[in-house]
Structure formats: structure tokens, C-alpha cells
N, CA, C, O and the ligand as a Tripos MOL2 file, in Angstrom:
@<TRIPOS>MOLECULE
protein
  221   219    56     0     0
PROTEIN
NO_CHARGES

@<TRIPOS>ATOM
      1 N          87.5490  131.6610  116.2700 N.3       1 MET1
      2 CA         87.9490  132.2430  114.9950 C.3       1 MET1
      3 C          87.8430  133.7700  115.0380 C.2       1 MET1
      4 O          86.9570  134.3260  115.6870 O.2       1 MET1
      5 N          88.7280  134.4080  114.3630 N.am      2 VAL2
      6 CA         88.7600  135.8690  114.3970 C.3       2 VAL2
      7 C          88.3180  136.4300  113.0560 C.2       2 VAL2
      8 O          88.9150  136.1290  112.0230 O.2       2 VAL2
      9 N          87.2890  137.2310  113.0740 N.am      3 PRO3
     10 CA         86.8630  137.8450  111.8170 C.3       3 PRO3
     11 C          87.8150  138.9450  111.3970 C.2       3 PRO3
     12 O          88.1620  139.8260  112.1840 O.2       3 PRO3
     13 N          88.2220  138.8790  110.1690 N.am      4 THR4
     14 CA         89.0960  139.9260  109.6640 C.3       4 THR4
     15 C          88.4100  140.6320  108.5080 C.2       4 THR4
     16 O          87.6260  140.0380  107.7680 O.2       4 THR4
     17 N          88.7150  141.8710  108.3750 N.am      5 TYR5
     18 CA         88.1040  142.6550  107.3160 C.3       5 TYR5
     19 C          89.2020  143.2950  106.4840 C.2       5 TYR5
     20 O          90.1650  143.8630  106.9990 O.2       5 TYR5
     21 N          89.0160  143.1800  105.1910 N.am      6 GLU6
     22 CA         89.9980  143.7700  104.3020 C.3       6 GLU6
     23 C          89.4890  145.1040  103.7920 C.2       6 GLU6
     24 O          88.3370  145.2370  103.3820 O.2       6 GLU6
     25 N          90.3560  146.0670  103.8270 N.am      7 PHE7
     26 CA         89.9880  147.3950  103.3750 C.3       7 PHE7
     27 C          90.9910  147.8990  102.3530 C.2       7 PHE7
     28 O          92.1210  147.4220  102.2420 O.2       7 PHE7
     29 N          90.5240  148.8660  101.6320 N.am      8 ARG8
     30 CA         91.4170  149.5180  100.6900 C.3       8 ARG8
     31 C          91.2200  151.0170  100.8230 C.2       8 ARG8
     32 O          90.0960  151.5170  100.7850 O.2       8 ARG8
     33 N          92.2980  151.7070  100.9750 N.am      9 CYS9
     34 CA         92.2240  153.1480  101.1120 C.3       9 CYS9
     35 C          92.1430  153.7840   99.7280 C.2       9 CYS9
     36 O          92.9700  153.5270   98.8530 O.2       9 CYS9
     37 N          91.1400  154.6080   99.5600 N.am     10 GLU10
     38 CA         90.9480  155.2470   98.2610 C.3      10 GLU10
     39 C          91.9020  156.4190   98.0830 C.2      10 GLU10
     40 O          92.0810  156.9200   96.9720 O.2      10 GLU10
     41 N          92.4900  156.8370   99.1390 N.am     11 ASP11
     42 CA         93.3910  157.9790   99.0560 C.3      11 ASP11
     43 C          94.8050  157.5620   98.6660 C.2      11 ASP11
     44 O          95.3850  158.0910   97.7180 O.2      11 ASP11
     45 N          95.3380  156.6220   99.4000 N.am     12 CYS12
     46 CA         96.7220  156.2250   99.1290 C.3      12 CYS12
     47 C          96.8070  154.8400   98.5070 C.2      12 CYS12
     48 O          97.8950  154.3140   98.2710 O.2      12 CYS12
     49 N          95.6530  154.2630   98.2470 N.am     13 ARG13
     50 CA         95.5960  152.9720   97.5320 C.3      13 ARG13
     51 C          96.2020  151.8270   98.3260 C.2      13 ARG13
     52 O          96.5420  150.7850   97.7670 O.2      13 ARG13
     53 N          96.3290  152.0170   99.5820 N.am     14 ARG14
     54 CA         96.9160  150.9530  100.3830 C.3      14 ARG14
     55 C          95.8340  149.9680  100.8070 C.2      14 ARG14
     56 O          94.7090  150.3570  101.1200 O.2      14 ARG14
     57 N          96.1840  148.7230  100.8120 N.am     15 GLU15
     58 CA         95.2490  147.7160  101.2720 C.3      15 GLU15
     59 C          95.7040  147.2080  102.6280 C.2      15 GLU15
     60 O          96.8910  146.9860  102.8700 O.2      15 GLU15
     61 N          94.7440  147.0330  103.4890 N.am     16 PHE16
     62 CA         95.1040  146.5850  104.8260 C.3      16 PHE16
     63 C          93.9980  145.7190  105.4030 C.2      16 PHE16
     64 O          92.8480  145.7600  104.9660 O.2      16 PHE16
     65 N          94.3740  144.9560  106.3700 N.am     17 THR17
     66 CA         93.4360  144.0550  107.0060 C.3      17 THR17
     67 C          93.2980  144.4090  108.4720 C.2      17 THR17
     68 O          94.2870  144.6390  109.1680 O.2      17 THR17
     69 N          92.0700  144.4500  108.9240 N.am     18 LEU18
     70 CA         91.8420  144.7500  110.3190 C.3      18 LEU18
     71 C          91.0730  143.6160  110.9800 C.2      18 LEU18
     72 O          90.2160  142.9750  110.3710 O.2      18 LEU18
     73 N          91.3980  143.3970  112.2140 N.am     19 VAL19
     74 CA         90.6560  142.4310  112.9960 C.3      19 VAL19
     75 C          89.8040  143.1950  113.9860 C.2      19 VAL19
     76 O          90.3210  143.9050  114.8490 O.2      19 VAL19
     77 N          88.5280  143.0520  113.8600 N.am     20 MET20
     78 CA         87.6550  143.8000  114.7570 C.3      20 MET20
     79 C          86.3110  143.1090  114.8610 C.2      20 MET20
     80 O          85.9540  142.2620  114.0420 O.2      20 MET20
     81 N          85.5950  143.4870  115.8690 N.am     21 SER21
     82 CA         84.2570  142.9440  116.0210 C.3      21 SER21
     83 C          83.3150  143.6510  115.0720 C.2      21 SER21
     84 O          83.6170  144.7320  114.5660 O.2      21 SER21
     85 N          82.1790  143.0370  114.8350 N.am     22 MET22
     86 CA         81.2130  143.6530  113.9510 C.3      22 MET22
     87 C          80.7200  144.9780  114.5170 C.2      22 MET22
     88 O          80.4500  145.9210  113.7740 O.2      22 MET22
     89 N          80.6070  145.0350  115.8220 N.am     23 ALA23
     90 CA         80.1500  146.2600  116.4690 C.3      23 ALA23
     91 C          81.1190  147.3950  116.1900 C.2      23 ALA23
     92 O          80.7160  148.5260  115.9160 O.2      23 ALA23
     93 N          82.3850  147.0760  116.2620 N.am     24 GLU24
     94 CA         83.3910  148.1000  115.9870 C.3      24 GLU24
     95 C          83.3260  148.5510  114.5350 C.2      24 GLU24
     96 O          83.4520  149.7330  114.2140 O.2      24 GLU24
     97 N          83.1310  147.5850  113.6940 N.am     25 ARG25
     98 CA         83.0730  147.9060  112.2790 C.3      25 ARG25
     99 C          81.8720  148.7860  111.9790 C.2      25 ARG25
    100 O          81.9480  149.7230  111.1850 O.2      25 ARG25
    101 N          80.7580  148.4630  112.6330 N.am     26 ASP26
    102 CA         79.5310  149.2020  112.3670 C.3      26 ASP26
    103 C          79.5950  150.6420  112.8500 C.2      26 ASP26
    104 O          78.8360  151.4990  112.3960 O.2      26 ASP26
    105 N          80.4980  150.8920  113.7620 N.am     27 LYS27
    106 CA         80.6570  152.2660  114.2250 C.3      27 LYS27
    107 C          81.2750  153.1390  113.1410 C.2      27 LYS27
    108 O          81.1540  154.3640  113.1540 O.2      27 LYS27
    109 N          81.9230  152.4890  112.2300 N.am     28 GLY28
    110 CA         82.4330  153.2080  111.0690 C.3      28 GLY28
    111 C          83.6300  154.0710  111.3530 C.2      28 GLY28
    112 O          83.9070  155.0200  110.6190 O.2      28 GLY28
    113 N          84.3400  153.7570  112.4050 N.am     29 LYS29
    114 CA         85.5280  154.5700  112.6630 C.3      29 LYS29
    115 C          86.7820  153.8640  112.1720 C.2      29 LYS29
    116 O          87.7590  153.6750  112.8970 O.2      29 LYS29
    117 N          86.7050  153.4970  110.9440 N.am     30 ILE30
    118 CA         87.8530  152.8420  110.3360 C.3      30 ILE30
    119 C          88.6430  153.8780  109.5600 C.2      30 ILE30
    120 O          88.1060  154.5930  108.7130 O.2      30 ILE30
    121 N          89.8840  153.9390  109.8570 N.am     31 SER31
    122 CA         90.7220  154.8750  109.1210 C.3      31 SER31
    123 C          91.9750  154.1720  108.6290 C.2      31 SER31
    124 O          92.4320  153.1830  109.2010 O.2      31 SER31
    125 N          92.4960  154.7040  107.5800 N.am     32 CYS32
    126 CA         93.6780  154.1190  106.9700 C.3      32 CYS32
    127 C          94.8670  154.2200  107.9290 C.2      32 CYS32
    128 O          95.1360  155.2900  108.4750 O.2      32 CYS32
    129 N          95.5680  153.1200  108.1290 N.am     33 PRO33
    130 CA         96.7210  153.1430  109.0350 C.3      33 PRO33
    131 C          97.8850  153.9490  108.4780 C.2      33 PRO33
    132 O          98.7930  154.3360  109.2140 O.2      33 PRO33
    133 N          97.8550  154.1940  107.1950 N.am     34 ALA34
    134 CA         98.9600  154.9220  106.5720 C.3      34 ALA34
    135 C          98.7210  156.4260  106.5690 C.2      34 ALA34
    136 O          99.5770  157.1980  107.0030 O.2      34 ALA34
    137 N          97.5660  156.8340  106.0830 N.am     35 CYS35
    138 CA         97.3260  158.2750  105.9390 C.3      35 CYS35
    139 C          96.2660  158.7800  106.9220 C.2      35 CYS35
    140 O          95.9620  159.9730  106.9600 O.2      35 CYS35
    141 N          95.7180  157.8740  107.7040 N.am     36 LYS36
    142 CA         94.7630  158.2260  108.7640 C.3      36 LYS36
    143 C          93.4390  158.7880  108.2480 C.2      36 LYS36
    144 O          92.6440  159.3240  109.0200 O.2      36 LYS36
    145 N          93.2130  158.6660  106.9750 N.am     37 LYS37
    146 CA         91.9590  159.1570  106.4460 C.3      37 LYS37
    147 C          90.9030  158.0520  106.4760 C.2      37 LYS37
    148 O          91.2120  156.8630  106.5610 O.2      37 LYS37
    149 N          89.6880  158.4770  106.4060 N.am     38 LYS38
    150 CA         88.6070  157.5060  106.5050 C.3      38 LYS38
    151 C          88.0010  157.1650  105.1520 C.2      38 LYS38
    152 O          86.8940  156.6340  105.0580 O.2      38 LYS38
    153 N          88.7270  157.4730  104.1490 N.am     39 ASN39
    154 CA         88.2500  157.1830  102.8060 C.3      39 ASN39
    155 C          88.6130  155.7550  102.4130 C.2      39 ASN39
    156 O          89.3480  155.5190  101.4540 O.2      39 ASN39
    157 N          88.0810  154.8190  103.1760 N.am     40 VAL40
    158 CA         88.4110  153.4200  102.9530 C.3      40 VAL40
    159 C          87.1750  152.6480  102.5230 C.2      40 VAL40
    160 O          86.0500  152.9470  102.9240 O.2      40 VAL40
    161 N          87.4170  151.6750  101.7160 N.am     41 LYS41
    162 CA         86.3400  150.8130  101.2650 C.3      41 LYS41
    163 C          86.5970  149.4010  101.7510 C.2      41 LYS41
    164 O          87.7270  148.9140  101.7310 O.2      41 LYS41
    165 N          85.5510  148.7680  102.1790 N.am     42 GLN42
    166 CA         85.7270  147.4110  102.6380 C.3      42 GLN42
    167 C          85.7160  146.4530  101.4620 C.2      42 GLN42
    168 O          84.9000  146.5650  100.5470 O.2      42 GLN42
    169 N          86.6100  145.5430  101.5080 N.am     43 LYS43
    170 CA         86.6180  144.4990  100.4870 C.3      43 LYS43
    171 C          85.7660  143.3340  100.9900 C.2      43 LYS43
    172 O          84.6610  143.5370  101.4950 O.2      43 LYS43
    173 N          86.2600  142.1750  100.8550 N.am     44 ILE44
    174 CA         85.4630  141.0250  101.2740 C.3      44 ILE44
    175 C          85.6890  140.7560  102.7510 C.2      44 ILE44
    176 O          86.8250  140.7260  103.2250 O.2      44 ILE44
    177 N          84.6180  140.5660  103.4520 N.am     45 SER45
    178 CA         84.7800  140.1570  104.8360 C.3      45 SER45
    179 C          84.9900  138.6510  104.8470 C.2      45 SER45
    180 O          84.2730  137.8930  104.1940 O.2      45 SER45
    181 N          85.9680  138.2550  105.5870 N.am     46 THR46
    182 CA         86.3190  136.8490  105.5340 C.3      46 THR46
    183 C          86.7070  136.3350  106.9070 C.2      46 THR46
    184 O          87.0380  137.1010  107.8120 O.2      46 THR46
    185 N          86.6610  135.0860  107.0300 N.am     47 PHE47
    186 CA         87.1470  134.4690  108.2470 C.3      47 PHE47
    187 C          88.4820  133.8060  107.9530 C.2      47 PHE47
    188 O          88.7020  133.2140  106.8960 O.2      47 PHE47
    189 N          89.3370  133.9310  108.9120 N.am     48 GLN48
    190 CA         90.6790  133.4430  108.6930 C.3      48 GLN48
    191 C          90.7540  131.9290  108.8150 C.2      48 GLN48
    192 O          91.0990  131.3770  109.8590 O.2      48 GLN48
    193 N          90.4260  131.2960  107.7310 N.am     49 THR49
    194 CA         90.4520  129.8370  107.7510 C.3      49 THR49
    195 C          91.6550  129.3040  106.9990 C.2      49 THR49
    196 O          92.0990  128.1760  107.2120 O.2      49 THR49
    197 N          92.1660  130.1360  106.1200 N.am     50 LYS50
    198 CA         93.3140  129.6970  105.3330 C.3      50 LYS50
    199 C          94.6120  130.0020  106.0710 C.2      50 LYS50
    200 O          94.8590  131.1310  106.4950 O.2      50 LYS50
    201 N          95.4010  129.0060  106.2070 N.am     51 THR51
    202 CA         96.6520  129.1960  106.9290 C.3      51 THR51
    203 C          97.8550  128.8970  106.0460 C.2      51 THR51
    204 O          99.0000  129.0000  106.4840 O.2      51 THR51
    205 N          97.5900  128.5330  104.8300 N.am     52 SER52
    206 CA         98.6890  128.0770  103.9720 C.3      52 SER52
    207 C          99.2010  129.1910  103.0580 C.2      52 SER52
    208 O         100.0120  128.9480  102.1640 O.2      52 SER52
    209 N          98.7230  130.4080  103.2880 N.am     53 LYS53
    210 CA         99.1290  131.4950  102.4090 C.3      53 LYS53
    211 C         100.5700  131.9060  102.6540 C.2      53 LYS53
    212 O         101.3290  132.1960  101.7290 O.2      53 LYS53
    213 N         100.9120  131.9210  103.9050 N.am     54 LYS54
    214 CA        102.2720  132.3210  104.2630 C.3      54 LYS54
    215 C         102.9260  131.2120  105.0580 C.2      54 LYS54
    216 O         102.2910  130.5940  105.9120 O.2      54 LYS54
    217 N         104.1590  130.9670  104.7890 N.am     55 SER55
    218 CA        104.8360  129.8830  105.4800 C.3      55 SER55
    219 C         105.2980  130.3350  106.8470 C.2      55 SER55
    220 O         105.8950  129.5530  107.5870 O.2      55 SER55
    221 ZN         95.4410  155.8670  103.0730 Zn       56 ZN56
@<TRIPOS>BOND
     1     1     2 1
     2     2     3 1
     3     3     4 2
     4     3     5 am
     5     5     6 1
     6     6     7 1
     7     7     8 2
     8     7     9 am
     9     9    10 1
    10    10    11 1
    11    11    12 2
    12    11    13 am
    13    13    14 1
    14    14    15 1
    15    15    16 2
    16    15    17 am
    17    17    18 1
    18    18    19 1
    19    19    20 2
    20    19    21 am
    21    21    22 1
    22    22    23 1
    23    23    24 2
    24    23    25 am
    25    25    26 1
    26    26    27 1
    27    27    28 2
    28    27    29 am
    29    29    30 1
    30    30    31 1
    31    31    32 2
    32    31    33 am
    33    33    34 1
    34    34    35 1
    35    35    36 2
    36    35    37 am
    37    37    38 1
    38    38    39 1
    39    39    40 2
    40    39    41 am
    41    41    42 1
    42    42    43 1
    43    43    44 2
    44    43    45 am
    45    45    46 1
    46    46    47 1
    47    47    48 2
    48    47    49 am
    49    49    50 1
    50    50    51 1
    51    51    52 2
    52    51    53 am
    53    53    54 1
    54    54    55 1
    55    55    56 2
    56    55    57 am
    57    57    58 1
    58    58    59 1
    59    59    60 2
    60    59    61 am
    61    61    62 1
    62    62    63 1
    63    63    64 2
    64    63    65 am
    65    65    66 1
    66    66    67 1
    67    67    68 2
    68    67    69 am
    69    69    70 1
    70    70    71 1
    71    71    72 2
    72    71    73 am
    73    73    74 1
    74    74    75 1
    75    75    76 2
    76    75    77 am
    77    77    78 1
    78    78    79 1
    79    79    80 2
    80    79    81 am
    81    81    82 1
    82    82    83 1
    83    83    84 2
    84    83    85 am
    85    85    86 1
    86    86    87 1
    87    87    88 2
    88    87    89 am
    89    89    90 1
    90    90    91 1
    91    91    92 2
    92    91    93 am
    93    93    94 1
    94    94    95 1
    95    95    96 2
    96    95    97 am
    97    97    98 1
    98    98    99 1
    99    99   100 2
   100    99   101 am
   101   101   102 1
   102   102   103 1
   103   103   104 2
   104   103   105 am
   105   105   106 1
   106   106   107 1
   107   107   108 2
   108   107   109 am
   109   109   110 1
   110   110   111 1
   111   111   112 2
   112   111   113 am
   113   113   114 1
   114   114   115 1
   115   115   116 2
   116   115   117 am
   117   117   118 1
   118   118   119 1
   119   119   120 2
   120   119   121 am
   121   121   122 1
   122   122   123 1
   123   123   124 2
   124   123   125 am
   125   125   126 1
   126   126   127 1
   127   127   128 2
   128   127   129 am
   129   129   130 1
   130   130   131 1
   131   131   132 2
   132   131   133 am
   133   133   134 1
   134   134   135 1
   135   135   136 2
   136   135   137 am
   137   137   138 1
   138   138   139 1
   139   139   140 2
   140   139   141 am
   141   141   142 1
   142   142   143 1
   143   143   144 2
   144   143   145 am
   145   145   146 1
   146   146   147 1
   147   147   148 2
   148   147   149 am
   149   149   150 1
   150   150   151 1
   151   151   152 2
   152   151   153 am
   153   153   154 1
   154   154   155 1
   155   155   156 2
   156   155   157 am
   157   157   158 1
   158   158   159 1
   159   159   160 2
   160   159   161 am
   161   161   162 1
   162   162   163 1
   163   163   164 2
   164   163   165 am
   165   165   166 1
   166   166   167 1
   167   167   168 2
   168   167   169 am
   169   169   170 1
   170   170   171 1
   171   171   172 2
   172   171   173 am
   173   173   174 1
   174   174   175 1
   175   175   176 2
   176   175   177 am
   177   177   178 1
   178   178   179 1
   179   179   180 2
   180   179   181 am
   181   181   182 1
   182   182   183 1
   183   183   184 2
   184   183   185 am
   185   185   186 1
   186   186   187 1
   187   187   188 2
   188   187   189 am
   189   189   190 1
   190   190   191 1
   191   191   192 2
   192   191   193 am
   193   193   194 1
   194   194   195 1
   195   195   196 2
   196   195   197 am
   197   197   198 1
   198   198   199 1
   199   199   200 2
   200   199   201 am
   201   201   202 1
   202   202   203 1
   203   203   204 2
   204   203   205 am
   205   205   206 1
   206   206   207 1
   207   207   208 2
   208   207   209 am
   209   209   210 1
   210   210   211 1
   211   211   212 2
   212   211   213 am
   213   213   214 1
   214   214   215 1
   215   215   216 2
   216   215   217 am
   217   217   218 1
   218   218   219 1
   219   219   220 2
@<TRIPOS>SUBSTRUCTURE
     1 MET1         2 RESIDUE 1 A MET
     2 VAL2         6 RESIDUE 1 A VAL
     3 PRO3        10 RESIDUE 1 A PRO
     4 THR4        14 RESIDUE 1 A THR
     5 TYR5        18 RESIDUE 1 A TYR
     6 GLU6        22 RESIDUE 1 A GLU
     7 PHE7        26 RESIDUE 1 A PHE
     8 ARG8        30 RESIDUE 1 A ARG
     9 CYS9        34 RESIDUE 1 A CYS
    10 GLU10       38 RESIDUE 1 A GLU
    11 ASP11       42 RESIDUE 1 A ASP
    12 CYS12       46 RESIDUE 1 A CYS
    13 ARG13       50 RESIDUE 1 A ARG
    14 ARG14       54 RESIDUE 1 A ARG
    15 GLU15       58 RESIDUE 1 A GLU
    16 PHE16       62 RESIDUE 1 A PHE
    17 THR17       66 RESIDUE 1 A THR
    18 LEU18       70 RESIDUE 1 A LEU
    19 VAL19       74 RESIDUE 1 A VAL
    20 MET20       78 RESIDUE 1 A MET
    21 SER21       82 RESIDUE 1 A SER
    22 MET22       86 RESIDUE 1 A MET
    23 ALA23       90 RESIDUE 1 A ALA
    24 GLU24       94 RESIDUE 1 A GLU
    25 ARG25       98 RESIDUE 1 A ARG
    26 ASP26      102 RESIDUE 1 A ASP
    27 LYS27      106 RESIDUE 1 A LYS
    28 GLY28      110 RESIDUE 1 A GLY
    29 LYS29      114 RESIDUE 1 A LYS
    30 ILE30      118 RESIDUE 1 A ILE
    31 SER31      122 RESIDUE 1 A SER
    32 CYS32      126 RESIDUE 1 A CYS
    33 PRO33      130 RESIDUE 1 A PRO
    34 ALA34      134 RESIDUE 1 A ALA
    35 CYS35      138 RESIDUE 1 A CYS
    36 LYS36      142 RESIDUE 1 A LYS
    37 LYS37      146 RESIDUE 1 A LYS
    38 LYS38      150 RESIDUE 1 A LYS
    39 ASN39      154 RESIDUE 1 A ASN
    40 VAL40      158 RESIDUE 1 A VAL
    41 LYS41      162 RESIDUE 1 A LYS
    42 GLN42      166 RESIDUE 1 A GLN
    43 LYS43      170 RESIDUE 1 A LYS
    44 ILE44      174 RESIDUE 1 A ILE
    45 SER45      178 RESIDUE 1 A SER
    46 THR46      182 RESIDUE 1 A THR
    47 PHE47      186 RESIDUE 1 A PHE
    48 GLN48      190 RESIDUE 1 A GLN
    49 THR49      194 RESIDUE 1 A THR
    50 LYS50      198 RESIDUE 1 A LYS
    51 THR51      202 RESIDUE 1 A THR
    52 SER52      206 RESIDUE 1 A SER
    53 LYS53      210 RESIDUE 1 A LYS
    54 LYS54      214 RESIDUE 1 A LYS
    55 SER55      218 RESIDUE 1 A SER
    56 ZN56       221 GROUP 0 **** ****
């Protein structure tokens, strides 16, 4: 299973999901893929168990 983390950029309000290890996450080098800023907040950390969201 792959842990995914949901983030929201406080600058451009974009929400995005990243797949990374906890070690990577703890390094705190998460930046917004759109504006490249690090003003991101983590939403809920979740495991990708749901597969019925998208067909
Ligand atoms: Zn952004």
C-alpha cells in the first residue's frame, strides 16, 4: 500500500496529493507543484484503500 498525503497550498489555494515516505515528509521539503512555494498545509494523511472514487 502506498501512503498518500493531501496538501493544500495556502498561497494559490491549490490542493494536491503527494505520495511519499514518512521520512521524506518529515524532512519538510514539500512545495506546491503549482507555485513552488512551501506554504502548504497537510490535510488528512490517508492510505489509498478506496478505489471506487474514479472509474
Ligand atoms: Zn501554490
